NUKETOR-305430 format. One record per residue (C-alpha): x, y, z; residue in three letters. Coordinates in steps of 0.2 Angstrom, whole numbers, plus 2048, in hexadecimal, padded with zeros to 3 digits. Layout:
BEGIN
pt xx X; yy Y; zz Z; type ALA
...
This chain:
BEGIN
pt xx 991; yy F47; zz 164; type MET
pt xx 987; yy F42; zz 171; type LYS
pt xx 973; yy F3E; zz 16D; type ARG
pt xx 967; yy F3E; zz 17A; type TYR
pt xx 95B; yy F32; zz 173; type VAL
pt xx 954; yy F21; zz 173; type SER
pt xx 95E; yy F14; zz 168; type LEU
pt xx 94B; yy F0D; zz 165; type GLU
pt xx 947; yy F1C; zz 15E; type ASP
pt xx 954; yy F1F; zz 151; type ILE
pt xx 95A; yy F0C; zz 14E; type SER
pt xx 953; yy EFC; zz 148; type ASP
pt xx 956; yy EF6; zz 15A; type GLY
pt xx 966; yy EEB; zz 157; type HIS
pt xx 979; yy EEE; zz 15B; type LEU
pt xx 985; yy EE8; zz 150; type TYR
pt xx 997; yy EE3; zz 14F; type THR
pt xx 9A2; yy EE6; zz 13F; type SER
pt xx 99F; yy ED6; zz 139; type GLU
pt xx 98C; yy ED4; zz 138; type ASP
pt xx 981; yy EDA; zz 129; type LEU
pt xx 976; yy EE8; zz 12A; type VAL
pt xx 96B; yy EF2; zz 11D; type LYS
pt xx 977; yy F00; zz 11A; type ALA
pt xx 978; yy EFC; zz 107; type GLY
pt xx 972; yy F0C; zz 0FC; type CYS
pt xx 977; yy F06; zz 0EA; type GLY
pt xx 983; yy F13; zz 0E8; type ASP
pt xx 976; yy F22; zz 0EE; type CYS
pt xx 971; yy F23; zz 0DB; type LYS
pt xx 972; yy F36; zz 0DB; type GLY
pt xx 96C; yy F38; zz 0EC; type CYS
pt xx 975; yy F44; zz 0F8; type SER
pt xx 96A; yy F47; zz 106; type ASP
pt xx 976; yy F42; zz 113; type CYS
pt xx 983; yy F4E; zz 10D; type CYS
pt xx 976; yy F5D; zz 110; type LYS
pt xx 970; yy F69; zz 11E; type SER
pt xx 97B; yy F5E; zz 12A; type MET
pt xx 980; yy F6D; zz 133; type ALA
pt xx 98E; yy F6A; zz 13F; type ASP
pt xx 98D; yy F58; zz 142; type THR
pt xx 999; yy F50; zz 137; type ILE
pt xx 9A7; yy F51; zz 142; type ILE
pt xx 9BA; yy F4D; zz 13C; type LEU
pt xx 9C4; yy F41; zz 149; type ASP
pt xx 9D7; yy F41; zz 146; type PRO
pt xx 9D6; yy F33; zz 138; type LEU
pt xx 9CC; yy F3E; zz 12E; type ASP
pt xx 9D7; yy F4C; zz 12E; type ALA
pt xx 9E7; yy F41; zz 129; type PHE
pt xx 9DC; yy F3B; zz 11A; type ARG
pt xx 9D7; yy F4C; zz 115; type LEU
pt xx 9E7; yy F56; zz 117; type THR
pt xx 9F1; yy F47; zz 10E; type THR
pt xx 9E5; yy F44; zz 101; type GLY
pt xx 9E2; yy F56; zz 0FC; type LEU
pt xx 9F5; yy F5A; zz 0FF; type SER
pt xx 9F1; yy F6A; zz 10A; type CYS
pt xx 9F2; yy F6F; zz 11D; type THR
pt xx 9E4; yy F6E; zz 128; type PHE
pt xx 9E4; yy F81; zz 12A; type GLU
pt xx 9E0; yy F82; zz 117; type ALA
pt xx 9D1; yy F77; zz 119; type LEU
pt xx 9CA; yy F84; zz 126; type LEU
pt xx 9CA; yy F91; zz 11B; type THR
pt xx 9BB; yy F8A; zz 111; type ASP
pt xx 9B8; yy F76; zz 114; type ARG
pt xx 9B8; yy F75; zz 127; type LEU
pt xx 9B2; yy F7F; zz 136; type GLU
pt xx 9B5; yy F7C; zz 149; type LEU
pt xx 9A7; yy F7A; zz 155; type GLY
pt xx 9A4; yy F74; zz 167; type VAL
pt xx 9A0; yy F61; zz 169; type VAL
pt xx 99D; yy F5C; zz 17B; type ASP
pt xx 9A8; yy F6A; zz 182; type GLY
pt xx 9B6; yy F69; zz 176; type ILE
pt xx 9B9; yy F73; zz 165; type ILE
pt xx 9BB; yy F66; zz 157; type LEU
pt xx 9B9; yy F69; zz 144; type PRO
pt xx 9AC; yy F64; zz 13A; type HIS
pt xx 9A8; yy F64; zz 128; type MET
pt xx 9A1; yy F75; zz 121; type LYS
pt xx 990; yy F77; zz 119; type MET
pt xx 98E; yy F85; zz 10C; type SER
pt xx 980; yy F8B; zz 100; type GLY
pt xx 96D; yy F88; zz 0FF; type ALA
pt xx 969; yy F7B; zz 102; type PRO
pt xx 978; yy F7A; zz 10E; type ALA
pt xx 984; yy F6C; zz 108; type CYS
pt xx 994; yy F64; zz 10C; type CYS
pt xx 9A3; yy F6F; zz 104; type SER
pt xx 9A9; yy F5E; zz 0FB; type PHE
pt xx 999; yy F5D; zz 0F1; type LEU
pt xx 999; yy F5F; zz 0DF; type ASN
pt xx 98B; yy F66; zz 0D4; type GLU
pt xx 986; yy F54; zz 0CF; type GLU
pt xx 984; yy F50; zz 0E3; type GLY
pt xx 993; yy F44; zz 0E4; type ARG
pt xx 9A0; yy F44; zz 0F1; type CYS
pt xx 9B0; yy F4B; zz 0E8; type THR
pt xx 9BA; yy F43; zz 0F7; type ILE
pt xx 9B2; yy F32; zz 0F9; type HIS
pt xx 9C3; yy F28; zz 0FA; type ASP
pt xx 9C8; yy F34; zz 109; type ILE
pt xx 9B6; yy F38; zz 110; type ARG
pt xx 9B6; yy F3B; zz 123; type PRO
pt xx 9B1; yy F2B; zz 12E; type GLY
pt xx 99F; yy F32; zz 132; type PHE
pt xx 99C; yy F32; zz 120; type CYS
pt xx 9A1; yy F20; zz 11F; type ARG
pt xx 997; yy F1B; zz 12D; type LEU
pt xx 987; yy F21; zz 127; type PHE
pt xx 979; yy F1D; zz 129; type PRO
pt xx 980; yy F13; zz 139; type LEU
pt xx 985; yy F19; zz 148; type GLY
pt xx 990; yy F13; zz 156; type ARG
pt xx 989; yy F0E; zz 169; type TYR
pt xx 995; yy F11; zz 176; type TYR
pt xx 996; yy F09; zz 185; type GLU
pt xx 9A4; yy F00; zz 192; type ASP
pt xx 9B1; yy F0A; zz 188; type ARG
pt xx 9AD; yy EFF; zz 179; type SER
pt xx 99F; yy F01; zz 16B; type PHE
pt xx 993; yy EFA; zz 160; type ARG
pt xx 98A; yy EFF; zz 150; type TYR
pt xx 978; yy F03; zz 14C; type PHE
pt xx 96E; yy F07; zz 13E; type LEU
pt xx 965; yy F18; zz 13D; type GLN
pt xx 955; yy F15; zz 136; type THR
pt xx 94E; yy F26; zz 131; type HIS
pt xx 95F; yy F2E; zz 12B; type GLU
pt xx 961; yy F28; zz 119; type CYS
pt xx 952; yy F2A; zz 10D; type LYS
pt xx 955; yy F1A; zz 103; type LYS
pt xx 94B; yy F0B; zz 103; type THR
pt xx 94F; yy EF9; zz 100; type ASP
pt xx 960; yy EFA; zz 107; type ARG
pt xx 96B; yy EEB; zz 104; type THR
pt xx 974; yy EE1; zz 112; type LYS
pt xx 985; yy EE5; zz 114; type VAL
pt xx 994; yy EDF; zz 121; type ARG
pt xx 997; yy EEE; zz 12C; type VAL
pt xx 9AA; yy EEE; zz 129; type ARG
pt xx 9A9; yy EEE; zz 117; type LYS
pt xx 99D; yy EFD; zz 117; type TRP
pt xx 9A6; yy F08; zz 121; type ILE
pt xx 9B5; yy F04; zz 115; type ASP
pt xx 9C4; yy F08; zz 11F; type THR
pt xx 9D5; yy EFF; zz 11D; type PRO
pt xx 9DC; yy EF8; zz 12D; type ASP
pt xx 9CC; yy EF7; zz 133; type PHE
pt xx 9CF; yy EED; zz 144; type ASP
pt xx 9DB; yy EFD; zz 147; type ARG
pt xx 9CF; yy F09; zz 142; type TYR
pt xx 9C2; yy F02; zz 14F; type GLU
pt xx 9CF; yy F05; zz 15D; type LYS
pt xx 9D2; yy F15; zz 158; type PHE
pt xx 9C0; yy F1A; zz 155; type VAL
pt xx 9BE; yy F14; zz 168; type CYS
pt xx 9CE; yy F1B; zz 16F; type ASP
pt xx 9CA; yy F2A; zz 168; type TRP
pt xx 9B8; yy F2C; zz 16E; type HIS
pt xx 9BB; yy F27; zz 17F; type TYR
pt xx 9CB; yy F33; zz 180; type TYR
pt xx 9C0; yy F41; zz 17B; type LEU
pt xx 9B3; yy F3B; zz 189; type LYS
pt xx 9C1; yy F3C; zz 196; type ASP
pt xx 9C5; yy F4E; zz 191; type LEU
pt xx 9B5; yy F53; zz 192; type GLU
pt xx 9B3; yy F4C; zz 1A4; type GLU
pt xx 9C3; yy F55; zz 1A9; type GLU
pt xx 9BC; yy F65; zz 1A2; type ILE
pt xx 9AB; yy F64; zz 1AB; type ALA
pt xx 9B5; yy F61; zz 1BA; type ALA
pt xx 9BE; yy F70; zz 1B9; type LYS
pt xx 9AF; yy F7B; zz 1B3; type ALA
pt xx 9B3; yy F89; zz 1BD; type ASP
pt xx 9C2; yy F8B; zz 1B3; type ASP
pt xx 9BD; yy F8F; zz 1A1; type PRO
pt xx 9D0; yy F90; zz 19C; type SER
pt xx 9D3; yy F7F; zz 1A0; type PHE
pt xx 9C5; yy F7A; zz 192; type ALA
pt xx 9CD; yy F86; zz 185; type LYS
pt xx 9DD; yy F7F; zz 189; type MET
pt xx 9D8; yy F6D; zz 186; type VAL
pt xx 9CE; yy F73; zz 175; type SER
pt xx 9DE; yy F7B; zz 16E; type LEU
pt xx 9EA; yy F6F; zz 173; type SER
pt xx 9DE; yy F5F; zz 16A; type VAL
pt xx 9DD; yy F69; zz 15B; type LEU
pt xx 9F0; yy F6E; zz 15A; type LYS
pt xx 9F7; yy F5C; zz 15E; type VAL
pt xx 9E9; yy F51; zz 156; type PHE
pt xx 9E4; yy F5D; zz 146; type TYR
pt xx 9F0; yy F6B; zz 141; type MET
pt xx 9FF; yy F62; zz 145; type MET
pt xx A04; yy F5C; zz 134; type PRO
pt xx A03; yy F49; zz 131; type TYR
pt xx A0F; yy F3F; zz 126; type ASP
pt xx A05; yy F38; zz 119; type GLY
pt xx A12; yy F2B; zz 114; type ALA
pt xx A12; yy F24; zz 125; type ALA
pt xx A06; yy F1A; zz 12F; type ASP
pt xx 9F7; yy F24; zz 136; type PHE
pt xx 9F5; yy F19; zz 147; type TYR
pt xx A07; yy F1A; zz 14A; type GLY
pt xx A08; yy F2E; zz 14A; type GLN
pt xx 9F7; yy F2F; zz 153; type PHE
pt xx 9FB; yy F24; zz 162; type TYR
pt xx A0B; yy F2C; zz 163; type SER
pt xx A03; yy F3E; zz 165; type ARG
pt xx 9F6; yy F35; zz 173; type MET
pt xx A03; yy F30; zz 17C; type ARG
pt xx A0B; yy F43; zz 17B; type GLN
pt xx 9FB; yy F49; zz 181; type PHE
pt xx 9FA; yy F3D; zz 190; type GLY
pt xx 9F1; yy F2E; zz 18B; type TRP
pt xx 9F7; yy F1D; zz 191; type ASN
pt xx 9EA; yy F11; zz 18B; type GLY
């Protein structure tokens, strides 16, 4: 999701790599769950999130859409995001004690927070959002440890490839703005190929993902 803001206004002014230390450690949140509330449609899911949720919860993606997830338009493409419900609006996976019930399989957006990604030149670096987390006296932690994802180098490549793949699709849609059916076709194809088509939970996710990318015409 694009953010039309100055990096200086929302961050500490630095860009980080996965090996850098950044003040993101929150001491296990200690009961705080503000980042799981009133997030509207901003917790967007990528294909790895779909893989983790469907295999971890032993359910289909369509089942999650009945009460846990929603669909929304992101930069011209329909993508899934976490559903907020109740008052105040909370993530549907947040329990009464304000704790995440899917922490081991939580989406990449949640793993990243309060960090963000700054994309340029077909790559990206990380930045620390300074106004999003209410915790004070946060401790320094290495970025890759904070994100807590196995096969981290492959994960970063996946994140980068997926981001720029969507951006390329967005440009194609914009170039064919006089044909609304094209945007619909692209969105439905993305949802079907990368989210609704079941993944094999016993097999390597990245192998399955890149096989689908090639089927979709990607040759990166």
